[in-house]
C-alpha positions in Angstrom: 28.8 61.5 64.3 27.1 64.6 63.8 29.3 67.4 62.7 28.9 71.4 61.7 30.1 70.7 58.2 30.3 68.0 55.6 34.0 67.7 55.5 36.6 65.0 56.2 38.2 67.1 58.8 37.8 65.7 62.6 34.6 66.6 64.5 37.1 68.8 66.8 38.6 70.5 63.7 35.0 71.4 62.4 33.8 72.2 65.6 36.8 74.9 66.2 36.4 76.4 62.7 32.5 76.5 63.4 33.0 78.8 66.7 35.6 80.5 65.3 33.6 81.6 62.4 30.4 82.7 64.4 32.3 84.1 67.8 31.5 87.6 67.1 27.4 87.1 66.9 27.3 83.9 69.4 26.4 85.8 72.5 23.8 88.1 70.6 22.3 84.7 69.0 22.3 82.6 72.1 20.1 85.2 73.6 17.9 85.3 70.8 17.7 81.5 70.4 17.1 80.8 74.0 14.7 83.3 74.2 17.0 84.9 77.3 16.4 81.7 79.3 20.4 81.0 79.0 21.0 83.4 81.7 18.4 81.9 84.0 19.8 78.3 83.4 23.1 79.4 84.5 21.9 80.9 87.5 20.4 77.6 88.4 23.4 75.8 87.7 25.5 78.2 89.7 22.9 77.8 92.4 23.4 74.0 92.9 27.3 74.4 92.6 27.7 77.1 95.5 27.2 74.8 98.4 30.4 73.0 97.5 32.3 76.4 98.2 34.9 75.4 95.1 37.7 77.7 95.0 39.6 76.7 91.8 37.4 75.9 89.1 37.8 74.7 85.6 35.2 75.9 83.2 35.6 73.8 80.1 34.1 75.1 76.7 34.0 78.3 78.1 33.1 79.8 74.9 33.1 83.6 75.5 33.1 83.2 79.3 29.3 84.0 80.3 29.3 81.1 83.1 32.9 82.1 84.3 31.9 85.3 84.8 28.8 84.7 86.6 30.6 82.4 89.0 33.1 84.8 90.0 30.3 87.2 90.7 27.7 84.6 92.4 30.2 82.4 94.5 32.1 84.3 97.2 34.5 81.3 97.6 36.0 81.4 93.9 39.5 83.0 93.7 40.4 81.1 90.4 38.7 80.1 87.0 40.5 78.7 84.1 38.1 79.1 80.9 39.5 76.6 78.7 38.2 76.3 75.0 39.5 75.2 71.5 38.2 78.4 69.8 40.9 81.2 70.0 38.1 83.7 68.6 35.6 82.5 71.4 38.3 83.1 74.1 39.6 86.3 72.5 36.0 87.7 73.3 36.1 86.6 76.5 39.2 88.1 77.7 37.9 91.4 76.4 34.9 90.9 78.5 36.8 89.9 81.4 39.2 93.0 81.0 36.4 95.2 80.7 34.9 93.8 84.1 38.5 93.9 85.8 38.3 90.1 86.5 41.4 89.3 85.1 43.0 88.5 88.3 40.3 85.8 88.8 39.6 84.5 85.5 42.1 83.4 82.8 41.8 81.4 79.2 43.9 78.8 77.6 43.3 76.3 75.0 42.8 72.9 76.0 41.6 69.4 74.2 39.0 67.7 76.6 40.4 64.2 75.9 43.9 65.4 76.8 44.1 68.1 79.5 47.3 69.6 80.5 46.3 69.6 84.4 47.7 67.2 87.0 45.7 64.9 88.8 43.2 66.4 91.4 43.7 69.9 90.3 40.3 71.6 90.4 37.5 72.1 93.1 34.9 72.0 90.4 34.3 71.6 86.9 31.8 73.3 84.7 30.3 73.0 81.1 27.6 75.1 79.9 26.1 74.0 76.4 29.3 72.8 75.2 29.6 68.9 75.9 27.0 68.0 72.9 30.2 69.4 70.6 32.8 66.8 72.1 34.1 64.2 70.1 34.2 61.3 72.5 31.7 62.4 75.3 32.6 59.0 77.5 36.3 59.6 77.1 36.3 63.4 78.1 34.2 62.4 81.1 36.9 60.2 82.3 39.7 62.9 81.7 37.4 65.3 83.7 37.0 63.1 86.7 40.9 63.0 86.5 41.7 66.3 87.3 39.2 66.7 89.6 39.5 66.6 93.7 37.9 63.8 95.5 34.4 64.7 96.5 34.0 67.6 94.5 31.3 68.1 91.7 31.0 68.4 87.9 28.4 70.7 87.0 27.2 70.6 83.3 24.5 72.4 81.5 23.0 70.9 78.4 20.0 71.5 75.9 17.4 68.7 75.9 14.5 67.7 73.8 11.3 68.1 75.8 9.5 65.0 77.1 6.0 66.7 76.6 4.6 65.6 73.2 3.1 68.9 72.5 6.0 70.7 73.5 8.3 68.5 71.7 6.5 69.3 68.4 7.0 73.0 69.1 10.4 72.5 69.7 11.0 70.6 66.6 9.6 73.4 64.1 11.3 76.0 66.1 14.8 74.2 66.4 14.1 72.8 62.7 13.1 76.2 60.9 13.9 79.3 63.0 17.0 78.6 64.7 18.7 78.0 61.1 17.1 80.8 59.5 17.8 83.4 62.5 21.3 81.8 62.8 22.3 82.3 59.1 21.0 85.7 58.9 23.0 87.1 61.7 26.0 85.0 61.8 26.0 84.2 57.8 26.7 80.4 58.9 23.8 78.5 57.8 25.6 74.9 58.4 26.4 75.9 62.1 22.8 76.8 63.5 21.9 73.5 61.3 24.0 71.6 63.0 22.8 72.8 66.6 19.4 71.3 66.8 21.0 68.0 65.0 23.6 68.2 68.0 21.0 68.3 70.5 19.0 65.3 69.3 22.3 63.2 69.1 23.8 63.8 72.6 23.0 61.5 75.3 20.4 62.8 77.5 19.0 62.8 81.2 19.4 59.0 82.3 21.6 58.4 79.5 24.0 61.2 80.6 24.0 60.2 84.3 24.6 56.7 83.1 28.1 57.8 81.5 28.9 59.6 84.6 28.5 56.3 86.5 30.6 54.3 84.0 33.5 57.1 84.2 33.5 56.1 88.1 31.9 58.8 89.5 30.1 58.4 92.8 27.1 59.8 92.7 25.2 61.6 89.6 22.1 62.9 88.6 19.8 65.7 86.8 17.4 68.6 86.9 15.2 69.1 84.1 14.5 72.9 83.6 11.3 74.4 82.3 10.1 74.1 79.5 12.1 71.0 79.2 14.6 72.1 76.8 17.7 72.2 79.2 18.9 69.9 81.9 21.6 70.4 84.6 23.6 67.3 85.7 25.6 66.6 88.5 28.4 64.3 89.1 30.3 63.9 92.4 34.0 62.2 92.2 
């Protein structure tokens, strides 16, 4: 199992520690490392989610709330989003952003464990995860738990980083992720381990067809993915 730090703590505790530490620089580093593409990727994911007209959404691994904020501003049907995360510091920054935008009536934050969500069965019209599922300790178990709290016929939309399939792109990506990301991450966040963990976590997470298979194994009735240019991100859609 890939973890941020070489310690005896569980992956959950290590990930929590990592995000609490890098939270102040997380948004800035996201823009730099993704070359600004993270904004475009979120828009594409929201476009695929919009036709389902979700009203109440669970945004899991919400971080600082960027996807939750974008969904409120882009999907007219949305009236409530719960941003859930294990990192108090990430959610503190997210709460501050939400207050600044006067969106407190629609977006709230609470601490949740993806394997043991506190919500009742069929609580949400949609569930979203942006760039977070690779940090889960038990991805198959978490997907089953997400299905439990989702309403029948409603979507789970996941954005996650992937390795390019194109051989040349893959070569360039490995250099970029193995050298540049740890360097710039350590320089800005002062946490070399966190940004060495990032490319390793992308390599280890189930990708494309492997991820889709997990959705079907969890009992979703429909599942598919869409790769985004330049092959470093995929949108996964699964319907309960």
